[in-house]
C-alpha positions in Angstrom: 129.2 -143.2 -39.4 131.2 -140.3 -41.0 131.4 -137.4 -38.8 130.3 -134.1 -40.1 132.6 -131.0 -39.5 131.4 -127.5 -39.8 133.7 -127.1 -42.7 132.1 -129.9 -44.5 128.7 -128.4 -44.0 129.9 -125.1 -45.2 131.6 -126.7 -48.3 128.4 -128.7 -49.1 126.2 -125.7 -48.9 128.5 -123.8 -51.3 128.8 -126.8 -53.5 124.9 -126.8 -53.6 124.8 -122.9 -54.3 127.2 -123.4 -57.2 125.3 -126.3 -58.8 121.9 -124.4 -58.5 123.7 -121.3 -60.0 124.9 -123.7 -63.1 121.6 -125.3 -63.4 119.8 -121.9 -63.7 122.7 -120.7 -66.3 122.1 -123.9 -68.2 118.4 -123.9 -68.2 117.4 -120.1 -68.2 120.7 -118.2 -69.0 120.4 -116.5 -65.6 123.2 -116.1 -63.3 121.8 -115.8 -59.8 125.1 -114.9 -58.2 125.8 -112.1 -60.6 122.4 -110.8 -60.2 122.4 -110.8 -56.3 126.0 -109.4 -56.2 126.3 -106.8 -58.9 127.3 -108.5 -62.0 130.1 -111.0 -63.0 132.9 -108.4 -62.7 131.9 -107.3 -59.2 134.4 -108.1 -56.5 131.8 -109.8 -54.4 130.5 -112.0 -57.0 134.0 -113.1 -57.9 134.6 -114.0 -54.2 131.5 -116.1 -54.2 132.6 -118.0 -57.4 136.1 -118.4 -55.9 134.5 -120.0 -52.7 132.4 -122.1 -54.7 135.4 -123.3 -56.6 137.3 -124.0 -53.3 134.4 -125.8 -51.9 134.2 -128.0 -54.9 137.9 -128.8 -54.5 137.5 -129.5 -50.6 134.5 -131.7 -51.9 136.9 -133.9 -53.6 138.5 -134.8 -50.2 134.9 -136.2 -49.2 135.6 -139.2 -51.5 138.6 -140.3 -49.7 136.9 -140.1 -46.4 133.8 -141.9 -47.4 136.0 -144.7 -49.1 138.2 -144.9 -45.8 134.9 -144.9 -43.7 133.6 -147.9 -45.7 136.9 -149.7 -45.4 136.7 -149.4 -41.5 133.2 -150.6 -41.3 133.9 -153.7 -43.3 136.9 -154.6 -41.1 
């Protein structure tokens, strides 16, 4: 079984927040992050957007770890 690191948990949480925010934007034209943190141009919103983006990039590494874990199990 793949071990979950604290960074994996934080990244997954941020990815979910980003996905929910994009869903709200797509379905209702409502940006929850901008609403909660002072608009799209606020520095806090920009930090949240940046962290979600970095979490998405970090999430790409999970594919490699999942694939490596499945190879190890089959051996």
